[in-house]
All heavy atoms as TSV, in Angstrom:
chain	resi	resn	atom	element	x	y	z
A	1	MET	N	N	0.850	-1.224	-0.048
A	1	MET	CA	C	0.000	0.032	-0.025
A	1	MET	C	C	0.962	1.271	-0.004
A	1	MET	O	O	1.946	1.325	0.663
A	1	MET	CB	C	-0.899	-0.094	1.203
A	1	MET	CG	C	-1.180	1.077	1.969
A	1	MET	SD	S	-2.427	0.971	3.328
A	1	MET	CE	C	-1.690	-0.294	4.294
A	2	ILE	N	N	0.499	2.258	-0.802
A	2	ILE	CA	C	1.325	3.464	-0.841
A	2	ILE	C	C	0.472	4.600	-0.182
A	2	ILE	O	O	-0.717	4.785	-0.479
A	2	ILE	CB	C	1.559	3.846	-2.363
A	2	ILE	CG1	C	2.346	2.773	-3.108
A	2	ILE	CG2	C	2.280	5.186	-2.399
A	2	ILE	CD1	C	3.749	2.639	-2.602
A	3	LEU	N	N	1.071	5.386	0.697
A	3	LEU	CA	C	0.429	6.424	1.353
A	3	LEU	C	C	1.044	7.856	1.021
A	3	LEU	O	O	2.215	7.944	0.888
A	3	LEU	CB	C	0.616	6.281	2.815
A	3	LEU	CG	C	0.232	4.910	3.448
A	3	LEU	CD1	C	0.660	4.934	4.932
A	3	LEU	CD2	C	-1.212	4.602	3.351
A	4	LEU	N	N	0.261	8.809	0.844
A	4	LEU	CA	C	0.683	10.191	0.664
A	4	LEU	C	C	0.730	10.770	2.090
A	4	LEU	O	O	-0.371	10.928	2.675
A	4	LEU	CB	C	-0.328	10.988	-0.201
A	4	LEU	CG	C	0.092	12.461	-0.434
A	4	LEU	CD1	C	1.430	12.543	-1.097
A	4	LEU	CD2	C	-0.993	13.145	-1.325
A	5	VAL	N	N	1.828	11.123	2.548
A	5	VAL	CA	C	2.034	11.619	3.825
A	5	VAL	C	C	2.599	13.081	3.973
A	5	VAL	O	O	3.533	13.387	3.246
A	5	VAL	CB	C	2.960	10.684	4.737
A	5	VAL	CG1	C	3.045	11.195	6.152
A	5	VAL	CG2	C	2.460	9.297	4.684
A	6	LYS	N	N	2.020	13.957	4.643
A	6	LYS	CA	C	2.477	15.310	4.900
A	6	LYS	C	C	3.026	15.332	6.308
A	6	LYS	O	O	2.399	14.963	7.213
A	6	LYS	CB	C	1.367	16.366	4.733
A	6	LYS	CG	C	0.968	16.538	3.286
A	6	LYS	CD	C	0.174	17.873	3.080
A	6	LYS	CE	C	-0.089	17.994	1.652
A	6	LYS	NZ	N	-0.944	19.223	1.466
A	7	VAL	N	N	4.324	15.791	6.338
A	7	VAL	CA	C	5.042	15.725	7.603
A	7	VAL	C	C	5.262	17.082	8.311
A	7	VAL	O	O	5.525	18.049	7.482
A	7	VAL	CB	C	6.439	15.068	7.318
A	7	VAL	CG1	C	7.262	14.988	8.612
A	7	VAL	CG2	C	6.190	13.630	6.798
A	8	LYS	N	N	5.132	17.201	9.556
A	8	LYS	CA	C	5.444	18.396	10.312
A	8	LYS	C	C	6.464	17.979	11.402
A	8	LYS	O	O	5.992	17.476	12.499
A	8	LYS	CB	C	4.204	18.974	10.892
A	8	LYS	CG	C	4.460	20.296	11.530
A	8	LYS	CD	C	3.229	20.985	12.038
A	8	LYS	CE	C	3.496	22.395	12.553
A	8	LYS	NZ	N	4.066	22.457	13.858
A	9	PRO	N	N	7.735	18.289	11.133
A	9	PRO	CA	C	8.772	17.930	12.191
A	9	PRO	C	C	8.712	19.066	13.345
A	9	PRO	O	O	8.048	20.097	13.209
A	9	PRO	CB	C	10.080	18.075	11.379
A	9	PRO	CG	C	9.769	18.937	10.187
A	9	PRO	CD	C	8.330	18.755	9.913
A	10	ASN	N	N	9.434	18.740	14.414
A	10	ASN	CA	C	9.610	19.600	15.512
A	10	ASN	C	C	8.257	19.960	16.259
A	10	ASN	O	O	8.038	21.084	16.699
A	10	ASN	CB	C	10.155	21.033	15.039
A	10	ASN	CG	C	11.680	20.792	14.780
A	10	ASN	OD1	O	12.387	20.075	15.441
A	10	ASN	ND2	N	12.117	21.584	13.830
A	11	SER	N	N	7.346	18.994	16.215
A	11	SER	CA	C	6.031	19.205	16.908
A	11	SER	C	C	6.183	18.768	18.377
A	11	SER	O	O	7.168	18.164	18.848
A	11	SER	CB	C	5.096	18.269	16.291
A	11	SER	OG	O	4.768	18.607	14.965
A	12	ARG	N	N	5.172	19.189	19.194
A	12	ARG	CA	C	5.217	18.953	20.630
A	12	ARG	C	C	5.063	17.459	20.920
A	12	ARG	O	O	5.556	16.960	21.890
A	12	ARG	CB	C	4.173	19.708	21.329
A	12	ARG	CG	C	4.489	21.224	21.396
A	12	ARG	CD	C	3.518	21.921	22.231
A	12	ARG	NE	N	3.804	23.340	22.175
A	12	ARG	CZ	C	3.315	24.149	23.009
A	12	ARG	NH1	N	2.454	23.794	23.945
A	12	ARG	NH2	N	3.589	25.387	22.937
A	13	SER	N	N	4.290	16.829	20.084
A	13	SER	CA	C	4.054	15.426	20.348
A	13	SER	C	C	3.927	14.756	18.911
A	13	SER	O	O	3.687	15.323	17.925
A	13	SER	CB	C	2.760	15.120	21.058
A	13	SER	OG	O	1.640	15.590	20.356
A	14	SER	N	N	4.144	13.314	18.904
A	14	SER	CA	C	4.143	12.687	17.661
A	14	SER	C	C	2.702	12.073	17.442
A	14	SER	O	O	2.068	11.617	18.437
A	14	SER	CB	C	5.039	11.392	17.757
A	14	SER	OG	O	6.372	11.956	17.799
A	15	SER	N	N	2.104	12.141	16.296
A	15	SER	CA	C	0.912	11.652	15.922
A	15	SER	C	C	0.820	11.268	14.359
A	15	SER	O	O	1.610	11.748	13.604
A	15	SER	CB	C	-0.241	12.504	16.284
A	15	SER	OG	O	-0.227	13.663	15.457
A	16	PHE	N	N	-0.004	10.319	14.026
A	16	PHE	CA	C	-0.209	9.832	12.640
A	16	PHE	C	C	-1.714	9.765	12.346
A	16	PHE	O	O	-2.252	8.806	12.991
A	16	PHE	CB	C	0.553	8.575	12.427
A	16	PHE	CG	C	0.609	8.187	11.009
A	16	PHE	CD1	C	1.264	8.816	10.049
A	16	PHE	CD2	C	-0.038	6.969	10.594
A	16	PHE	CE1	C	1.404	8.480	8.760
A	16	PHE	CE2	C	0.034	6.545	9.268
A	16	PHE	CZ	C	0.664	7.260	8.299
A	17	THR	N	N	-2.242	10.654	11.646
A	17	THR	CA	C	-3.688	10.599	11.422
A	17	THR	C	C	-4.059	10.714	9.993
A	17	THR	O	O	-3.397	11.292	9.159
A	17	THR	CB	C	-4.362	11.788	12.215
A	17	THR	OG1	O	-3.813	12.934	11.808
A	17	THR	CG2	C	-4.241	11.641	13.645
A	18	LEU	N	N	-5.234	10.164	9.666
A	18	LEU	CA	C	-5.821	10.338	8.248
A	18	LEU	C	C	-6.885	11.379	8.293
A	18	LEU	O	O	-7.765	11.361	9.088
A	18	LEU	CB	C	-6.408	8.985	7.848
A	18	LEU	CG	C	-7.105	8.883	6.416
A	18	LEU	CD1	C	-6.045	9.293	5.368
A	18	LEU	CD2	C	-7.827	7.584	6.219
A	19	ARG	N	N	-6.732	12.332	7.408
A	19	ARG	CA	C	-7.706	13.392	7.336
A	19	ARG	C	C	-8.729	13.050	6.304
A	19	ARG	O	O	-8.680	12.073	5.488
A	19	ARG	CB	C	-7.005	14.706	6.820
A	19	ARG	CG	C	-5.957	15.176	7.871
A	19	ARG	CD	C	-6.572	15.837	9.076
A	19	ARG	NE	N	-5.642	16.157	10.003
A	19	ARG	CZ	C	-5.089	17.323	10.303
A	19	ARG	NH1	N	-5.430	18.375	9.509
A	19	ARG	NH2	N	-4.207	17.502	11.197
A	20	GLU	N	N	-9.839	13.840	6.217
A	20	GLU	CA	C	-11.001	13.584	5.394
A	20	GLU	C	C	-10.581	13.595	3.951
A	20	GLU	O	O	-11.208	12.988	3.055
A	20	GLU	CB	C	-12.090	14.449	5.649
A	20	GLU	CG	C	-12.680	14.302	7.032
A	20	GLU	CD	C	-13.911	15.239	7.271
A	20	GLU	OE1	O	-14.299	16.019	6.387
A	20	GLU	OE2	O	-14.351	15.250	8.444
A	21	ASP	N	N	-9.562	14.379	3.609
A	21	ASP	CA	C	-9.138	14.500	2.146
A	21	ASP	C	C	-8.295	13.306	1.703
A	21	ASP	O	O	-7.946	13.258	0.516
A	21	ASP	CB	C	-8.414	15.790	1.906
A	21	ASP	CG	C	-7.190	15.954	2.770
A	21	ASP	OD1	O	-6.891	15.010	3.587
A	21	ASP	OD2	O	-6.496	17.065	2.823
A	22	GLY	N	N	-8.042	12.284	2.593
A	22	GLY	CA	C	-7.402	11.098	2.208
A	22	GLY	C	C	-5.878	11.165	2.294
A	22	GLY	O	O	-5.128	10.255	1.978
A	23	ILE	N	N	-5.378	12.280	2.851
A	23	ILE	CA	C	-3.979	12.454	2.976
A	23	ILE	C	C	-3.642	12.193	4.451
A	23	ILE	O	O	-4.327	12.559	5.450
A	23	ILE	CB	C	-3.449	13.885	2.661
A	23	ILE	CG1	C	-3.851	14.189	1.172
A	23	ILE	CG2	C	-2.100	14.082	2.976
A	23	ILE	CD1	C	-3.523	15.598	0.742
A	24	TRP	N	N	-2.550	11.352	4.765
A	24	TRP	CA	C	-2.075	11.156	6.037
A	24	TRP	C	C	-1.268	12.337	6.591
A	24	TRP	O	O	-0.466	12.828	5.840
A	24	TRP	CB	C	-1.221	9.891	5.984
A	24	TRP	CG	C	-2.090	8.601	5.874
A	24	TRP	CD1	C	-2.368	8.068	4.707
A	24	TRP	CD2	C	-2.741	7.861	6.912
A	24	TRP	NE1	N	-3.132	6.986	4.884
A	24	TRP	CE2	C	-3.286	6.829	6.210
A	24	TRP	CE3	C	-2.772	7.914	8.240
A	24	TRP	CZ2	C	-4.113	5.794	6.908
A	24	TRP	CZ3	C	-3.481	6.897	8.974
A	24	TRP	CH2	C	-4.144	5.904	8.231
A	25	TYR	N	N	-1.434	12.649	7.839
A	25	TYR	CA	C	-0.668	13.768	8.401
A	25	TYR	C	C	0.235	13.186	9.593
A	25	TYR	O	O	-0.361	12.546	10.520
A	25	TYR	CB	C	-1.487	14.891	8.994
A	25	TYR	CG	C	-2.052	15.696	7.777
A	25	TYR	CD1	C	-3.196	15.419	7.141
A	25	TYR	CD2	C	-1.365	16.925	7.405
A	25	TYR	CE1	C	-3.614	16.085	6.086
A	25	TYR	CE2	C	-1.859	17.651	6.323
A	25	TYR	CZ	C	-2.946	17.256	5.703
A	25	TYR	OH	O	-3.457	17.986	4.686
A	26	ALA	N	N	1.470	13.426	9.512
A	26	ALA	CA	C	2.413	12.943	10.534
A	26	ALA	C	C	3.016	14.124	11.294
A	26	ALA	O	O	3.689	15.031	10.696
A	26	ALA	CB	C	3.483	12.045	10.000
A	27	ARG	N	N	2.847	14.213	12.625
A	27	ARG	CA	C	3.509	15.248	13.390
A	27	ARG	C	C	4.632	14.506	14.139
A	27	ARG	O	O	4.307	13.492	14.774
A	27	ARG	CB	C	2.509	15.774	14.448
A	27	ARG	CG	C	1.437	16.615	13.823
A	27	ARG	CD	C	0.384	17.073	14.858
A	27	ARG	NE	N	-0.295	18.182	14.393
A	27	ARG	CZ	C	-0.079	19.442	14.684
A	27	ARG	NH1	N	0.890	19.823	15.540
A	27	ARG	NH2	N	-0.775	20.502	14.080
A	28	LEU	N	N	5.836	15.047	14.038
A	28	LEU	CA	C	7.014	14.343	14.534
A	28	LEU	C	C	7.784	15.290	15.503
A	28	LEU	O	O	7.867	16.385	15.297
A	28	LEU	CB	C	7.883	13.928	13.385
A	28	LEU	CG	C	7.335	13.201	12.254
A	28	LEU	CD1	C	8.275	13.006	11.078
A	28	LEU	CD2	C	6.872	11.825	12.685
A	29	LYS	N	N	8.096	14.596	16.652
A	29	LYS	CA	C	8.930	15.402	17.639
A	29	LYS	C	C	10.342	15.627	17.079
A	29	LYS	O	O	10.890	16.659	17.467
A	29	LYS	CB	C	8.899	14.646	18.911
A	29	LYS	CG	C	7.621	14.613	19.658
A	29	LYS	CD	C	7.712	13.749	20.872
A	29	LYS	CE	C	8.252	14.459	22.002
A	29	LYS	NZ	N	8.185	13.825	23.324
A	30	ALA	N	N	10.821	14.769	16.281
A	30	ALA	CA	C	12.187	14.850	15.814
A	30	ALA	C	C	12.492	16.030	14.844
A	30	ALA	O	O	11.538	16.350	14.067
A	30	ALA	CB	C	12.638	13.565	15.137
A	31	PRO	N	N	13.633	16.611	14.880
A	31	PRO	CA	C	13.925	17.719	13.877
A	31	PRO	C	C	14.310	17.000	12.551
A	31	PRO	O	O	14.781	15.935	12.442
A	31	PRO	CB	C	15.161	18.337	14.523
A	31	PRO	CG	C	15.886	17.300	15.292
A	31	PRO	CD	C	14.689	16.493	15.806
A	32	PRO	N	N	14.194	17.899	11.487
A	32	PRO	CA	C	14.549	17.342	10.244
A	32	PRO	C	C	16.093	17.345	9.841
A	32	PRO	O	O	16.500	18.000	8.911
A	32	PRO	CB	C	13.718	18.199	9.204
A	32	PRO	CG	C	13.691	19.467	9.868
A	32	PRO	CD	C	13.613	19.139	11.369
A	33	VAL	N	N	16.843	16.784	10.798
A	33	VAL	CA	C	18.286	16.778	10.753
A	33	VAL	C	C	18.774	15.390	10.698
A	33	VAL	O	O	18.390	14.524	11.568
A	33	VAL	CB	C	18.874	17.554	11.796
A	33	VAL	CG1	C	20.414	17.537	11.840
A	33	VAL	CG2	C	18.345	19.002	11.899
A	34	GLU	N	N	19.730	15.072	9.746
A	34	GLU	CA	C	20.394	13.800	9.657
A	34	GLU	C	C	19.485	12.639	9.623
A	34	GLU	O	O	19.780	11.542	10.160
A	34	GLU	CB	C	21.415	13.656	10.872
A	34	GLU	CG	C	22.486	14.670	10.897
A	34	GLU	CD	C	23.397	14.600	12.080
A	34	GLU	OE1	O	23.158	13.686	12.916
A	34	GLU	OE2	O	24.260	15.418	12.134
A	35	GLY	N	N	18.257	12.768	8.999
A	35	GLY	CA	C	17.467	11.685	8.890
A	35	GLY	C	C	16.610	11.302	10.036
A	35	GLY	O	O	15.892	10.235	10.160
A	36	LYS	N	N	16.666	12.070	11.193
A	36	LYS	CA	C	15.992	11.717	12.469
A	36	LYS	C	C	14.504	11.751	12.211
A	36	LYS	O	O	13.778	10.892	12.755
A	36	LYS	CB	C	16.406	12.781	13.569
A	36	LYS	CG	C	17.812	12.542	14.003
A	36	LYS	CD	C	18.169	13.491	15.107
A	36	LYS	CE	C	19.559	13.337	15.437
A	36	LYS	NZ	N	19.914	14.328	16.595
A	37	ALA	N	N	13.925	12.744	11.535
A	37	ALA	CA	C	12.519	12.796	11.307
A	37	ALA	C	C	11.974	11.721	10.436
A	37	ALA	O	O	11.001	11.077	10.672
A	37	ALA	CB	C	12.109	14.211	10.725
A	38	ASN	N	N	12.777	11.338	9.372
A	38	ASN	CA	C	12.387	10.144	8.567
A	38	ASN	C	C	12.467	8.878	9.384
A	38	ASN	O	O	11.555	8.079	9.151
A	38	ASN	CB	C	13.328	10.076	7.305
A	38	ASN	CG	C	13.123	11.112	6.306
A	38	ASN	OD1	O	12.026	11.729	6.210
A	38	ASN	ND2	N	14.101	11.441	5.467
A	39	ALA	N	N	13.412	8.694	10.213
A	39	ALA	CA	C	13.411	7.486	11.027
A	39	ALA	C	C	12.221	7.441	11.975
A	39	ALA	O	O	11.645	6.325	12.240
A	39	ALA	CB	C	14.798	7.396	11.846
A	40	GLU	N	N	11.880	8.557	12.564
A	40	GLU	CA	C	10.619	8.588	13.449
A	40	GLU	C	C	9.381	8.342	12.672
A	40	GLU	O	O	8.522	7.683	13.062
A	40	GLU	CB	C	10.548	9.986	14.131
A	40	GLU	CG	C	9.463	9.884	15.127
A	40	GLU	CD	C	9.296	11.289	15.941
A	40	GLU	OE1	O	10.235	12.041	15.917
A	40	GLU	OE2	O	8.279	11.475	16.488
A	41	LEU	N	N	9.300	8.798	11.419
A	41	LEU	CA	C	8.153	8.642	10.597
A	41	LEU	C	C	7.989	7.155	10.269
A	41	LEU	O	O	6.943	6.570	10.432
A	41	LEU	CB	C	8.293	9.384	9.298
A	41	LEU	CG	C	7.226	9.064	8.202
A	41	LEU	CD1	C	5.761	9.481	8.761
A	41	LEU	CD2	C	7.528	9.821	6.887
A	42	VAL	N	N	9.115	6.467	9.911
A	42	VAL	CA	C	9.039	4.998	9.638
A	42	VAL	C	C	8.615	4.271	10.880
A	42	VAL	O	O	7.674	3.362	10.799
A	42	VAL	CB	C	10.420	4.607	9.129
A	42	VAL	CG1	C	10.516	2.978	9.135
A	42	VAL	CG2	C	10.730	5.176	7.797
A	43	ALA	N	N	9.107	4.590	11.994
A	43	ALA	CA	C	8.699	3.891	13.246
A	43	ALA	C	C	7.188	4.170	13.536
A	43	ALA	O	O	6.471	3.248	14.010
A	43	ALA	CB	C	9.563	4.357	14.459
A	44	LEU	N	N	6.767	5.375	13.311
A	44	LEU	CA	C	5.372	5.793	13.554
A	44	LEU	C	C	4.404	4.982	12.683
A	44	LEU	O	O	3.347	4.478	13.123
A	44	LEU	CB	C	5.226	7.290	13.481
A	44	LEU	CG	C	3.990	7.983	14.071
A	44	LEU	CD1	C	4.036	7.749	15.570
A	44	LEU	CD2	C	4.027	9.414	13.743
A	45	VAL	N	N	4.765	4.966	11.425
A	45	VAL	CA	C	3.878	4.243	10.430
A	45	VAL	C	C	3.868	2.765	10.727
A	45	VAL	O	O	2.812	2.123	10.685
A	45	VAL	CB	C	4.427	4.506	9.014
A	45	VAL	CG1	C	3.624	3.595	8.007
A	45	VAL	CG2	C	4.167	5.972	8.676
A	46	ALA	N	N	5.104	2.164	11.107
A	46	ALA	CA	C	5.105	0.725	11.379
A	46	ALA	C	C	4.295	0.487	12.554
A	46	ALA	O	O	3.595	-0.592	12.614
A	46	ALA	CB	C	6.595	0.304	11.647
A	47	GLY	N	N	4.315	1.263	13.584
A	47	GLY	CA	C	3.452	1.122	14.838
A	47	GLY	C	C	2.107	1.238	14.498
A	47	GLY	O	O	1.214	0.465	15.018
A	48	HIS	N	N	1.648	2.157	13.691
A	48	HIS	CA	C	0.227	2.377	13.311
A	48	HIS	C	C	-0.344	1.121	12.572
A	48	HIS	O	O	-1.509	0.699	12.838
A	48	HIS	CB	C	0.067	3.599	12.492
A	48	HIS	CG	C	-1.335	3.955	12.172
A	48	HIS	ND1	N	-2.224	4.521	13.073
A	48	HIS	CD2	C	-2.139	3.655	11.032
A	48	HIS	CE1	C	-3.402	4.587	12.494
A	48	HIS	NE2	N	-3.403	4.104	11.237
A	49	PHE	N	N	0.357	0.622	11.617
A	49	PHE	CA	C	-0.138	-0.564	10.857
A	49	PHE	C	C	0.406	-1.902	11.434
A	49	PHE	O	O	0.140	-2.963	10.678
A	49	PHE	CB	C	0.306	-0.352	9.352
A	49	PHE	CG	C	-0.325	0.686	8.670
A	49	PHE	CD1	C	0.339	1.963	8.404
A	49	PHE	CD2	C	-1.684	0.594	8.277
A	49	PHE	CE1	C	-0.372	2.973	7.866
A	49	PHE	CE2	C	-2.326	1.604	7.643
A	49	PHE	CZ	C	-1.641	2.835	7.402
A	50	ASN	N	N	1.004	-1.981	12.619
A	50	ASN	CA	C	1.427	-3.187	13.224
A	50	ASN	C	C	2.261	-4.083	12.256
A	50	ASN	O	O	2.058	-5.181	12.013
A	50	ASN	CB	C	0.282	-3.975	13.686
A	50	ASN	CG	C	-0.527	-3.312	14.754
A	50	ASN	OD1	O	0.037	-2.718	15.560
A	50	ASN	ND2	N	-1.941	-3.373	14.735
A	51	CYS	N	N	3.342	-3.407	11.801
A	51	CYS	CA	C	4.256	-4.110	10.895
A	51	CYS	C	C	5.654	-3.867	11.285
A	51	CYS	O	O	5.822	-2.900	12.158
A	51	CYS	CB	C	3.981	-3.858	9.392
A	51	CYS	SG	S	4.246	-2.135	8.930
A	52	ARG	N	N	6.626	-4.402	10.704
A	52	ARG	CA	C	8.041	-4.152	11.119
A	52	ARG	C	C	8.501	-2.820	10.366
A	52	ARG	O	O	7.954	-2.534	9.268
A	52	ARG	CB	C	8.949	-5.303	10.527
A	52	ARG	CG	C	8.611	-6.594	11.347
A	52	ARG	CD	C	9.583	-7.646	10.775
A	52	ARG	NE	N	9.280	-8.973	11.348
A	52	ARG	CZ	C	9.330	-10.086	10.799
A	52	ARG	NH1	N	9.763	-10.158	9.527
A	52	ARG	NH2	N	9.051	-11.146	11.446
A	53	LYS	N	N	9.456	-2.199	10.972
A	53	LYS	CA	C	9.951	-0.941	10.421
A	53	LYS	C	C	10.705	-1.273	9.012
A	53	LYS	O	O	10.696	-0.449	8.211
A	53	LYS	CB	C	11.004	-0.375	11.329
A	53	LYS	CG	C	10.375	0.316	12.581
A	53	LYS	CD	C	11.389	1.107	13.314
A	53	LYS	CE	C	12.137	0.242	14.247
A	53	LYS	NZ	N	13.025	1.107	15.109
A	54	SER	N	N	11.188	-2.519	8.853
A	54	SER	CA	C	11.833	-2.888	7.557
A	54	SER	C	C	10.781	-3.031	6.497
A	54	SER	O	O	11.204	-3.044	5.330
A	54	SER	CB	C	12.501	-4.195	7.698
A	54	SER	OG	O	11.615	-5.342	8.111
A	55	GLU	N	N	9.518	-3.123	6.726
A	55	GLU	CA	C	8.436	-3.107	5.774
A	55	GLU	C	C	7.934	-1.797	5.409
A	55	GLU	O	O	7.097	-1.694	4.550
A	55	GLU	CB	C	7.270	-3.989	6.308
A	55	GLU	CG	C	7.670	-5.458	6.568
A	55	GLU	CD	C	6.558	-6.264	7.150
A	55	GLU	OE1	O	5.392	-5.767	7.061
A	55	GLU	OE2	O	6.761	-7.416	7.647
A	56	VAL	N	N	8.473	-0.742	5.953
A	56	VAL	CA	C	8.049	0.589	5.679
A	56	VAL	C	C	9.261	1.329	4.953
A	56	VAL	O	O	10.367	1.396	5.477
A	56	VAL	CB	C	7.730	1.431	6.902
A	56	VAL	CG1	C	7.253	2.836	6.602
A	56	VAL	CG2	C	6.546	0.672	7.594
A	57	THR	N	N	8.958	1.932	3.812
A	57	THR	CA	C	10.017	2.606	3.104
A	57	THR	C	C	9.488	3.875	2.582
A	57	THR	O	O	8.250	3.947	2.183
A	57	THR	CB	C	10.561	1.782	1.895
A	57	THR	OG1	O	9.576	1.381	1.044
A	57	THR	CG2	C	11.306	0.554	2.372
A	58	ILE	N	N	10.335	4.920	2.470
A	58	ILE	CA	C	9.956	6.217	1.870
A	58	ILE	C	C	10.344	6.156	0.508
A	58	ILE	O	O	11.573	6.058	0.131
A	58	ILE	CB	C	10.651	7.304	2.673
A	58	ILE	CG1	C	10.284	7.397	4.112
A	58	ILE	CG2	C	10.350	8.687	1.950
A	58	ILE	CD1	C	10.963	8.375	4.842
A	59	LYS	N	N	9.318	6.118	-0.434
A	59	LYS	CA	C	9.618	5.928	-1.841
A	59	LYS	C	C	10.023	7.268	-2.507
A	59	LYS	O	O	10.867	7.293	-3.501
A	59	LYS	CB	C	8.387	5.498	-2.556
A	59	LYS	CG	C	7.861	4.094	-2.114
A	59	LYS	CD	C	8.948	3.052	-2.272
A	59	LYS	CE	C	8.947	2.490	-3.616
A	59	LYS	NZ	N	9.910	1.418	-3.802
A	60	SER	N	N	9.491	8.373	-2.071
A	60	SER	CA	C	9.889	9.670	-2.600
A	60	SER	C	C	9.655	10.821	-1.589
A	60	SER	O	O	8.806	10.592	-0.726
A	60	SER	CB	C	9.161	9.952	-3.933
A	60	SER	OG	O	7.809	10.232	-3.665
A	61	GLY	N	N	10.373	11.870	-1.706
A	61	GLY	CA	C	10.206	13.007	-0.770
A	61	GLY	C	C	11.093	12.855	0.469
A	61	GLY	O	O	10.669	13.439	1.367
A	62	VAL	N	N	12.167	12.214	0.333
A	62	VAL	CA	C	13.004	12.011	1.488
A	62	VAL	C	C	13.397	13.340	2.081
A	62	VAL	O	O	13.512	13.441	3.368
A	62	VAL	CB	C	14.246	11.170	1.152
A	62	VAL	CG1	C	15.215	11.119	2.293
A	62	VAL	CG2	C	13.749	9.818	0.743
A	63	SER	N	N	13.668	14.324	1.352
A	63	SER	CA	C	14.129	15.582	1.893
A	63	SER	C	C	12.984	16.674	1.918
A	63	SER	O	O	13.238	17.744	2.277
A	63	SER	CB	C	15.331	16.145	1.135
A	63	SER	OG	O	14.957	16.382	-0.257
A	64	GLY	N	N	11.800	16.271	1.532
A	64	GLY	CA	C	10.622	17.271	1.500
A	64	GLY	C	C	9.585	16.940	2.584
A	64	GLY	O	O	9.763	15.961	3.382
A	65	ARG	N	N	8.664	17.719	2.753
A	65	ARG	CA	C	7.569	17.511	3.660
A	65	ARG	C	C	6.400	16.689	3.196
A	65	ARG	O	O	5.613	16.235	3.966
A	65	ARG	CB	C	7.090	18.812	4.183
A	65	ARG	CG	C	8.192	19.578	4.952
A	65	ARG	CD	C	7.692	20.697	5.805
A	65	ARG	NE	N	8.838	21.360	6.333
A	65	ARG	CZ	C	8.738	21.881	7.491
A	65	ARG	NH1	N	7.602	21.928	8.172
A	65	ARG	NH2	N	9.824	22.509	8.034
A	66	THR	N	N	6.243	16.432	1.884
A	66	THR	CA	C	5.333	15.602	1.271
A	66	THR	C	C	6.029	14.325	0.800
A	66	THR	O	O	6.900	14.425	0.010
A	66	THR	CB	C	4.560	16.230	0.141
A	66	THR	OG1	O	3.928	17.395	0.704
A	66	THR	CG2	C	3.394	15.319	-0.363
A	67	LYS	N	N	5.602	13.193	1.310
A	67	LYS	CA	C	6.286	11.930	1.033
A	67	LYS	C	C	5.262	10.939	0.610
A	67	LYS	O	O	4.134	10.789	0.905
A	67	LYS	CB	C	6.954	11.417	2.259
A	67	LYS	CG	C	7.963	12.456	2.879
A	67	LYS	CD	C	8.558	11.982	4.203
A	67	LYS	CE	C	9.345	12.892	4.888
A	67	LYS	NZ	N	10.489	13.401	4.147
A	68	LEU	N	N	5.892	9.933	-0.228
A	68	LEU	CA	C	5.174	8.683	-0.569
A	68	LEU	C	C	5.823	7.611	0.194
A	68	LEU	O	O	7.016	7.349	0.159
A	68	LEU	CB	C	5.232	8.446	-2.071
A	68	LEU	CG	C	4.334	9.342	-3.036
A	68	LEU	CD1	C	4.713	8.981	-4.515
A	68	LEU	CD2	C	2.933	9.200	-2.713
A	69	VAL	N	N	4.960	6.898	1.019
A	69	VAL	CA	C	5.487	5.918	1.879
A	69	VAL	C	C	4.919	4.571	1.532
A	69	VAL	O	O	3.591	4.467	1.403
A	69	VAL	CB	C	5.173	6.280	3.324
A	69	VAL	CG1	C	5.669	5.160	4.269
A	69	VAL	CG2	C	5.794	7.620	3.737
A	70	LYS	N	N	5.649	3.647	1.332
A	70	LYS	CA	C	5.181	2.257	1.017
A	70	LYS	C	C	5.176	1.372	2.330
A	70	LYS	O	O	6.184	1.385	3.061
A	70	LYS	CB	C	6.132	1.579	-0.026
A	70	LYS	CG	C	5.703	0.169	-0.405
A	70	LYS	CD	C	6.602	-0.396	-1.372
A	70	LYS	CE	C	6.167	-1.826	-1.670
A	70	LYS	NZ	N	7.277	-2.543	-2.535
A	71	VAL	N	N	4.045	0.779	2.552
A	71	VAL	CA	C	3.824	-0.068	3.687
A	71	VAL	C	C	3.581	-1.516	3.158
A	71	VAL	O	O	2.695	-1.713	2.377
A	71	VAL	CB	C	2.694	0.383	4.538
A	71	VAL	CG1	C	2.472	-0.530	5.785
A	71	VAL	CG2	C	2.861	1.785	5.019
A	72	GLY	N	N	4.463	-2.516	3.673
A	72	GLY	CA	C	4.264	-3.849	3.260
A	72	GLY	C	C	5.289	-4.278	2.326
A	72	GLY	O	O	6.075	-3.467	1.773
A	73	THR	N	N	5.322	-5.618	2.115
A	73	THR	CA	C	6.304	-6.159	1.148
A	73	THR	C	C	5.811	-6.334	-0.282
A	73	THR	O	O	6.550	-6.846	-1.031
A	73	THR	CB	C	6.799	-7.452	1.810
A	73	THR	OG1	O	5.681	-8.339	1.955
A	73	THR	CG2	C	7.514	-7.293	3.107
A	74	GLU	N	N	4.630	-6.101	-0.568
A	74	GLU	CA	C	3.989	-6.329	-1.867
A	74	GLU	C	C	4.616	-5.426	-2.872
A	74	GLU	O	O	4.902	-4.235	-2.693
A	74	GLU	CB	C	2.533	-6.159	-1.789
A	74	GLU	CG	C	1.891	-7.157	-0.940
A	74	GLU	CD	C	0.368	-6.917	-0.765
A	74	GLU	OE1	O	-0.099	-5.972	-1.477
A	74	GLU	OE2	O	-0.265	-7.577	-0.017
């Protein structure tokens, strides 16, 4: 499954929610430095979908705030 995720780093708390427009929103406590926010996003998505972190990959948007995230091994 491929998700369109909008990311907001440096938030007070971490959350991962689906909005009515079909876009996932991730609030991350980690700063966007040295891949820390991306690592937290992968862990947050894996926890939400009850899968391993190795099954979650960022397909595009690694350095941007809008990302395509693949969940699962399919």
